[in-house]
C-alpha positions as CSV (number, residue, x, y, z in Angstrom):
1,M,-12.9,-18.6,12.2
2,D,-11.6,-19.1,8.8
3,I,-11.1,-16.3,6.1
4,R,-10.4,-17.2,2.5
5,I,-8.5,-14.5,0.6
6,E,-8.5,-14.1,-3.3
7,D,-6.0,-16.5,-4.1
8,D,-7.6,-19.1,-2.2
9,S,-5.1,-19.1,0.8
10,T,-6.9,-19.5,4.2
11,I,-6.3,-17.5,7.2
12,V,-7.5,-18.8,10.5
13,L,-8.4,-16.4,13.2
14,T,-9.3,-17.2,16.8
15,R,-12.7,-15.8,17.9
16,K,-10.9,-13.1,20.0
17,E,-8.8,-12.1,17.0
18,Y,-12.1,-11.9,14.8
19,E,-13.6,-9.8,17.5
20,V,-10.5,-7.5,17.7
21,L,-10.7,-7.0,14.0
22,K,-14.4,-6.3,13.8
23,R,-14.1,-3.8,16.6
24,T,-10.9,-2.2,14.8
25,A,-13.3,-2.1,11.6
26,E,-15.9,-0.1,13.7
27,G,-13.0,2.6,14.3
28,K,-12.5,1.7,17.9
29,S,-9.1,2.2,19.6
30,C,-7.1,-0.4,21.3
31,E,-8.3,1.1,24.7
32,Q,-11.7,1.0,23.8
33,I,-11.5,-2.7,22.6
34,A,-9.9,-3.8,26.0
35,A,-12.6,-2.0,28.1
36,E,-15.5,-3.6,26.0
37,M,-13.6,-7.1,25.9
38,K,-12.4,-6.7,29.3
39,L,-8.9,-7.3,28.3
40,S,-5.5,-5.5,28.9
41,Y,-4.3,-2.9,26.5
42,P,-1.1,-5.0,25.8
43,T,-3.5,-8.1,25.0
44,V,-5.3,-6.0,22.7
45,K,-2.1,-4.8,20.8
46,W,-0.9,-8.5,20.8
47,Y,-4.0,-9.8,19.1
48,R,-3.7,-6.9,16.5
49,K,0.1,-8.0,15.9
50,R,-1.0,-11.6,15.4
51,I,-3.7,-10.7,12.9
52,K,-1.1,-8.4,10.9
53,E,1.4,-11.4,11.0
54,K,-1.4,-13.8,9.7
55,F,-2.5,-11.4,6.9
56,Q,0.9,-10.4,6.2
57,A,0.1,-6.9,6.3
58,N,1.5,-3.7,7.9
59,T,-1.6,-2.0,9.0
60,M,-4.8,-2.7,10.2
61,A,-6.5,-0.5,7.8
62,Q,-5.1,-3.0,4.7
63,I,-6.6,-5.9,6.7
64,V,-9.8,-4.3,7.4
65,K,-10.0,-3.2,3.8
66,M,-9.3,-6.9,2.7
67,A,-11.8,-8.3,4.8
68,M,-14.5,-5.8,3.8
69,E,-13.7,-6.9,0.3
70,Q,-14.3,-10.3,0.8
71,G,-17.7,-9.6,2.6
72,L,-16.4,-10.7,6.0
73,L,-17.2,-7.6,8.0
């Protein structure tokens, strides 16, 4: 999934990264996301780390806000 940010830069998320982002925006914990997606807790943490790196953000809250402002969530 391609996500375009304000300055026209493009961030590419895998389908699973997007699912983790979407579930995070719904307020779900890593444990809940892991159970729902049938992934291990460390795998969900790794996806969140990758999402933060791609968005160059420190928190998932910042990323969720950016994605919501762009109408992606």
